[in-house]
ZADODO-944605 format. One line per field, with one value per atom (N, C-alpha, C): residue in one letter; chain; atom name; x, y, z. Coordinates in Angstrom, 2 decimals. Layout:
N
residuo: (a|...)
cadena: (A|...)
atomo: (CA|...)
X: (X|...)
Y: (Y|...)
Z: (Z|...)
END
This chain:
119
residuo: (m|m|m|g|g|g|h|h|h|k|k|k|k|k|k|q|q|q|v|v|v|f|f|f|r|r|r|s|s|s|l|l|l|a|a|a|m|m|m|v|v|v|t|t|t|q|q|q|l|l|l|g|g|g|i|i|i|s|s|s|v|v|v|m|m|m|t|t|t|p|p|p|i|i|i|f|f|f|l|l|l|c|c|c|i|i|i|v|v|v|a|a|a|g|g|g|y|y|y|y|y|y|v|v|v|d|d|d|t|t|t|y|y|y|f|f|f|g|g|g|m|m|m|k|k|k|t|t|t|m|m|m|i|i|i|f|f|f|f|f|f|l|l|l|l|l|l|l|l|l|g|g|g|v|v|v|l|l|l|a|a|a|g|g|g|g|g|g|r|r|r|c|c|c|g|g|g|y|y|y|q|q|q|m|m|m|v|v|v|k|k|k|m|m|m|t|t|t|v|v|v|l|l|l|a|a|a|g|g|g|e|e|e|r|r|r|e|e|e|e|e|e|k|k|k|r|r|r|e|e|e|k|k|k|e|e|e|e|e|e|l|l|l|q|q|q|k|k|k|q|q|q|r|r|r|e|e|e|a|a|a|f|f|f|p|p|p|k|k|k|y|y|y|k|k|k|t|t|t|i|i|i|s|s|s|k|k|k|p|p|p|k|k|k|e|e|e|p|p|p|s|s|s|r|r|r|i|i|i|k|k|k|q|q|q|g|g|g|n|n|n|k|k|k|q|q|q|a|a|a|d|d|d|r|r|r|m|m|m|e|e|e|a|a|a|g|g|g|d|d|d|d|d|d|n|n|n)
cadena: (A|A|A|A|A|A|A|A|A|A|A|A|A|A|A|A|A|A|A|A|A|A|A|A|A|A|A|A|A|A|A|A|A|A|A|A|A|A|A|A|A|A|A|A|A|A|A|A|A|A|A|A|A|A|A|A|A|A|A|A|A|A|A|A|A|A|A|A|A|A|A|A|A|A|A|A|A|A|A|A|A|A|A|A|A|A|A|A|A|A|A|A|A|A|A|A|A|A|A|A|A|A|A|A|A|A|A|A|A|A|A|A|A|A|A|A|A|A|A|A|A|A|A|A|A|A|A|A|A|A|A|A|A|A|A|A|A|A|A|A|A|A|A|A|A|A|A|A|A|A|A|A|A|A|A|A|A|A|A|A|A|A|A|A|A|A|A|A|A|A|A|A|A|A|A|A|A|A|A|A|A|A|A|A|A|A|A|A|A|A|A|A|A|A|A|A|A|A|A|A|A|A|A|A|A|A|A|A|A|A|A|A|A|A|A|A|A|A|A|A|A|A|A|A|A|A|A|A|A|A|A|A|A|A|A|A|A|A|A|A|A|A|A|A|A|A|A|A|A|A|A|A|A|A|A|A|A|A|A|A|A|A|A|A|A|A|A|A|A|A|A|A|A|A|A|A|A|A|A|A|A|A|A|A|A|A|A|A|A|A|A|A|A|A|A|A|A|A|A|A|A|A|A|A|A|A|A|A|A|A|A|A|A|A|A|A|A|A|A|A|A|A|A|A|A|A|A|A|A|A|A|A|A|A|A|A|A|A|A|A|A|A|A|A|A|A|A|A|A|A|A|A|A|A|A|A|A)
atomo: (N|CA|C|N|CA|C|N|CA|C|N|CA|C|N|CA|C|N|CA|C|N|CA|C|N|CA|C|N|CA|C|N|CA|C|N|CA|C|N|CA|C|N|CA|C|N|CA|C|N|CA|C|N|CA|C|N|CA|C|N|CA|C|N|CA|C|N|CA|C|N|CA|C|N|CA|C|N|CA|C|N|CA|C|N|CA|C|N|CA|C|N|CA|C|N|CA|C|N|CA|C|N|CA|C|N|CA|C|N|CA|C|N|CA|C|N|CA|C|N|CA|C|N|CA|C|N|CA|C|N|CA|C|N|CA|C|N|CA|C|N|CA|C|N|CA|C|N|CA|C|N|CA|C|N|CA|C|N|CA|C|N|CA|C|N|CA|C|N|CA|C|N|CA|C|N|CA|C|N|CA|C|N|CA|C|N|CA|C|N|CA|C|N|CA|C|N|CA|C|N|CA|C|N|CA|C|N|CA|C|N|CA|C|N|CA|C|N|CA|C|N|CA|C|N|CA|C|N|CA|C|N|CA|C|N|CA|C|N|CA|C|N|CA|C|N|CA|C|N|CA|C|N|CA|C|N|CA|C|N|CA|C|N|CA|C|N|CA|C|N|CA|C|N|CA|C|N|CA|C|N|CA|C|N|CA|C|N|CA|C|N|CA|C|N|CA|C|N|CA|C|N|CA|C|N|CA|C|N|CA|C|N|CA|C|N|CA|C|N|CA|C|N|CA|C|N|CA|C|N|CA|C|N|CA|C|N|CA|C|N|CA|C|N|CA|C|N|CA|C|N|CA|C|N|CA|C|N|CA|C|N|CA|C|N|CA|C|N|CA|C|N|CA|C|N|CA|C|N|CA|C|N|CA|C|N|CA|C|N|CA|C|N|CA|C|N|CA|C|N|CA|C|N|CA|C|N|CA|C|N|CA|C|N|CA|C)
X: (-4.32|-3.17|-2.81|-2.96|-2.61|-3.51|-4.77|-5.70|-5.26|-4.81|-4.35|-3.11|-2.20|-1.01|-1.39|-2.36|-2.77|-3.42|-4.19|-4.83|-3.78|-2.82|-1.78|-0.87|-0.62|0.20|-0.51|-1.82|-2.58|-2.63|-2.80|-2.83|-1.48|-0.41|0.93|1.16|0.65|0.83|0.10|-1.10|-1.86|-1.14|-0.62|0.11|1.38|2.15|3.39|3.12|2.03|1.68|1.42|0.67|0.40|1.66|2.52|3.78|4.68|4.77|5.66|5.21|3.93|3.43|3.51|3.20|3.17|4.56|5.51|6.85|7.52|7.57|8.20|7.45|6.14|5.36|5.73|5.74|6.10|7.54|8.46|9.86|10.03|9.34|9.44|8.78|7.69|7.08|8.02|8.67|9.63|10.80|11.32|12.43|12.00|10.80|10.29|10.12|9.67|9.50|10.85|11.87|13.19|13.82|13.64|14.17|13.47|12.15|11.40|11.88|12.09|12.45|13.90|14.84|16.24|16.66|16.14|16.59|15.57|14.37|13.34|12.78|12.97|12.45|11.06|10.20|8.83|8.82|9.33|9.43|8.59|7.74|6.93|6.07|5.44|4.58|5.42|6.59|7.48|7.84|8.24|8.60|7.40|6.23|5.02|4.72|4.82|4.59|5.63|6.87|7.93|7.66|7.17|6.85|5.69|4.68|3.53|3.97|4.79|5.29|6.16|7.03|7.89|7.06|6.06|5.20|4.38|3.89|3.13|3.97|5.21|6.11|6.43|6.70|7.02|5.84|4.64|3.44|3.22|3.43|3.26|4.24|5.50|6.51|6.17|5.67|5.34|4.17|3.13|1.99|2.41|3.22|3.69|4.47|5.37|6.17|5.32|4.33|3.45|2.60|2.07|1.26|2.11|3.32|4.21|4.58|4.80|5.11|3.93|2.71|1.52|1.37|1.64|1.55|2.60|3.82|4.87|4.47|3.88|3.45|2.36|1.39|0.32|0.88|1.81|2.41|3.16|3.92|4.66|3.72|2.61|1.64|0.99|0.70|0.10|1.08|2.36|3.36|3.51|3.50|3.59|2.38|1.20|-0.01|0.03|0.54|0.67|1.65|2.76|3.72|3.11|2.30|1.64|0.65|-0.07|-1.03|-0.32|0.84|1.60|2.19|2.61|3.21|2.17|0.98|-0.08|-1.34|-1.38|-2.56|-3.80|-4.92|-6.19|-6.56|-6.42|-6.73|-5.47|-5.04|-3.84|-4.19|-3.26|-3.52|-3.49|-2.71|-2.64|-3.29|-4.27|-4.94|-4.69|-4.63|-4.43|-5.77|-5.76|-7.03|-7.72|-9.01|-9.81|-9.48|-9.25|-8.94|-10.24|-10.18|-11.39|-11.79|-13.06|-13.57|-13.21|-12.75|-12.41|-13.67|-14.71|-15.95|-16.56|-16.61|-17.18|-16.35|-15.03|-14.17|-14.43|-14.61|-14.89|-16.21|-17.22|-18.51|-18.41|-17.60|-17.43|-16.80|-15.83|-15.19|-16.17|-17.01|-18.00|-19.02|-19.41|-20.36|-19.76|-18.48|-17.81|-17.76|-17.50|-17.41|-18.77|-19.82|-21.16|-21.52|-21.04|-21.36|-20.53|-19.47|-18.65|-17.42|-17.07|-15.82|-14.67|-13.58|-12.39|-11.24|-11.47|-10.40|-9.60)
Y: (-3.02|-2.21|-1.35|-1.90|-1.16|0.05|-0.07|1.04|2.25|2.04|3.14|3.80|3.00|3.55|4.44|3.98|4.74|6.06|6.08|7.31|8.31|7.84|8.74|9.22|8.33|8.73|9.82|9.68|10.68|12.01|11.95|13.17|13.89|13.14|13.74|14.32|13.62|14.11|15.44|15.56|16.81|17.96|17.71|18.75|19.15|18.19|18.47|19.11|18.69|19.23|20.73|21.15|22.57|23.38|22.86|23.56|23.58|22.44|22.34|23.18|23.37|24.18|25.67|26.03|27.46|28.06|27.27|27.81|28.40|27.69|28.30|29.54|29.55|30.72|31.93|31.76|32.88|33.34|32.39|32.76|33.53|33.12|33.83|35.21|35.32|36.64|37.58|37.08|37.89|38.28|37.32|37.62|38.64|38.50|39.46|40.85|40.91|42.20|42.89|42.15|42.75|43.17|42.38|42.77|44.04|44.16|45.35|46.59|46.44|47.60|48.04|47.08|47.46|47.85|47.14|47.39|48.14|48.30|49.03|48.27|46.98|46.17|45.66|45.57|45.06|43.55|42.75|41.30|40.51|41.18|40.49|39.39|39.65|38.66|37.45|37.72|36.64|35.74|36.33|35.55|34.81|35.43|34.77|33.54|33.68|32.56|31.46|31.86|30.90|30.14|30.85|30.22|29.23|29.61|28.70|27.44|27.59|26.41|25.53|26.14|25.36|24.66|25.35|24.73|23.58|23.77|22.69|21.46|21.69|20.57|19.85|20.60|20.01|19.20|19.75|19.04|17.77|17.83|16.65|15.56|15.92|14.94|14.29|15.10|14.57|13.58|13.94|13.04|11.76|11.88|10.72|9.77|10.31|9.48|8.83|9.56|9.01|7.88|8.06|7.01|5.77|5.95|4.82|4.10|4.86|4.23|3.41|3.91|3.16|1.88|1.96|0.76|-0.28|0.18|-0.76|-1.42|-0.65|-1.19|-2.25|-1.96|-2.93|-4.18|-4.03|-5.19|-6.05|-5.41|-6.16|-6.90|-6.24|-6.90|-8.09|-7.96|-9.08|-10.24|-9.94|-11.00|-11.71|-10.96|-11.58|-12.45|-11.98|-12.76|-14.03|-13.95|-15.12|-16.13|-15.64|-16.54|-17.24|-16.50|-17.11|-18.17|-17.89|-18.88|-20.13|-19.94|-21.10|-21.88|-21.20|-21.88|-22.64|-22.08|-22.71|-22.82|-23.84|-23.94|-24.30|-23.85|-24.09|-25.57|-26.12|-27.53|-28.22|-29.21|-29.92|-30.88|-31.09|-31.96|-33.43|-33.78|-35.16|-35.22|-36.11|-36.25|-37.66|-37.79|-39.11|-39.81|-41.13|-41.87|-41.70|-41.86|-41.72|-42.87|-42.50|-43.52|-44.18|-45.47|-46.15|-45.63|-45.62|-45.09|-46.01|-45.44|-46.21|-46.61|-45.82|-46.13|-47.41|-47.52|-48.72|-49.94|-49.81|-50.93|-51.35|-50.38|-50.69|-51.43|-51.08|-51.75|-53.17|-53.39|-54.74|-55.66|-55.13|-55.95|-56.27|-55.31|-55.57|-56.60|-56.52|-57.49|-58.90|-58.99|-60.29|-60.90|-60.03|-60.54|-61.06|-60.37|-60.81|-62.11|-62.28|-63.49|-64.68|-64.40|-65.48|-65.77|-64.94|-65.13|-64.63|-65.38|-64.97|-64.65|-63.89|-63.53|-62.43)
Z: (7.44|7.73|6.54|5.32|4.13|3.92|4.37|4.20|5.01|6.25|7.09|6.49|5.94|5.32|4.14|3.35|2.17|2.58|3.65|4.12|4.59|5.39|5.88|4.74|3.78|2.63|1.82|1.64|0.90|1.64|2.96|3.76|3.69|3.79|3.69|2.30|1.27|-0.09|-0.30|0.23|0.07|0.77|1.94|2.68|1.93|1.52|0.81|-0.55|-1.17|-2.49|-2.41|-1.40|-1.23|-1.01|-0.16|0.12|-1.12|-1.79|-2.94|-4.13|-4.28|-5.40|-5.07|-3.85|-3.49|-3.27|-2.81|-2.54|-3.79|-4.92|-6.10|-6.59|-6.44|-6.87|-6.02|-4.70|-3.82|-4.03|-4.17|-4.39|-5.70|-6.74|-8.02|-7.95|-7.20|-7.02|-6.29|-5.24|-4.49|-5.38|-6.15|-7.05|-8.11|-8.65|-9.64|-9.04|-7.80|-7.13|-6.96|-6.49|-6.29|-7.62|-8.65|-9.97|-10.44|-10.21|-10.61|-9.83|-8.52|-7.72|-7.92|-8.04|-8.15|-9.57|-10.55|-11.92|-12.76|-12.25|-12.98|-14.16|-14.21|-15.31|-14.94|-15.91|-15.68|-15.98|-15.05|-15.25|-14.25|-13.52|-12.50|-13.13|-14.27|-14.92|-15.38|-15.92|-16.35|-15.16|-14.05|-12.87|-12.29|-12.33|-11.86|-12.71|-14.02|-14.93|-14.69|-14.51|-14.23|-12.92|-11.89|-10.61|-10.73|-11.52|-11.71|-12.44|-13.46|-14.19|-13.30|-12.51|-11.61|-10.53|-9.99|-8.98|-9.56|-10.78|-11.43|-11.69|-12.14|-12.39|-11.09|-10.05|-8.75|-8.22|-8.35|-7.91|-8.71|-10.02|-10.88|-10.48|-10.26|-9.87|-8.52|-7.60|-6.27|-6.35|-7.09|-7.24|-7.94|-8.95|-9.70|-8.80|-7.99|-7.10|-6.01|-5.50|-4.46|-5.01|-6.21|-6.83|-7.10|-7.61|-7.86|-6.57|-5.50|-4.21|-3.71|-3.90|-3.51|-4.31|-5.61|-6.45|-6.06|-5.76|-5.31|-4.00|-3.09|-1.80|-1.99|-2.86|-3.13|-3.77|-4.70|-5.36|-4.36|-3.46|-2.45|-1.50|-1.11|-0.23|-0.92|-2.22|-2.96|-3.07|-3.30|-3.37|-2.03|-0.93|0.40|0.67|0.29|0.49|-0.34|-1.58|-2.43|-1.84|-1.26|-0.62|0.58|1.35|2.50|2.06|0.99|0.48|-0.02|-0.65|-1.13|0.03|1.08|2.23|3.05|3.17|3.94|3.08|2.20|1.33|2.13|1.67|2.35|2.26|1.08|0.89|0.39|1.10|0.71|-0.43|-1.32|-2.47|-2.06|-1.08|-0.61|0.76|0.86|2.16|2.67|3.95|4.51|4.64|4.61|4.66|6.01|5.96|7.17|8.13|9.38|10.38|10.84|11.12|11.60|12.99|13.24|14.49|15.65|16.74|17.93|18.69|18.54|19.25|18.70|17.39|16.77|17.10|17.14|17.49|18.93|19.80|21.19|21.34|20.56|20.62|20.07|19.06|18.50|19.53|20.28|21.29|22.42|22.77|23.81|23.34|22.04|21.49|21.48|21.17|21.15|22.55|23.54|24.90|25.36|24.96|25.34|24.65|23.41|22.65|23.13|23.86|24.38|23.58|22.58|21.83|22.66|22.68|23.41|22.46|21.45|20.49|20.99)
END
């Protein structure tokens, strides 16, 4: 079950990563274009650089949070598995003694009856 969660989490991260990185770049390009057209300043390169830095930071934060969430999930699953193992151990430390066979007891009684003992 954990494998499927990890696959879907990675797929969602890739999709969100693309959107999160490209959005600040496009917004800064648009802002740089409007500043260039309205005020006549040549700041398009500055805004482009600012957008790339903001997109990189956003992408880094997203990957970091996704990796940490995956590690927390794995840790929680390991703890649950350890609790299950402690609750239901494979080999119990105390075992009860072997019970005598009923078949052998039945044969002894039949042998006694044949021999003529009435115990």
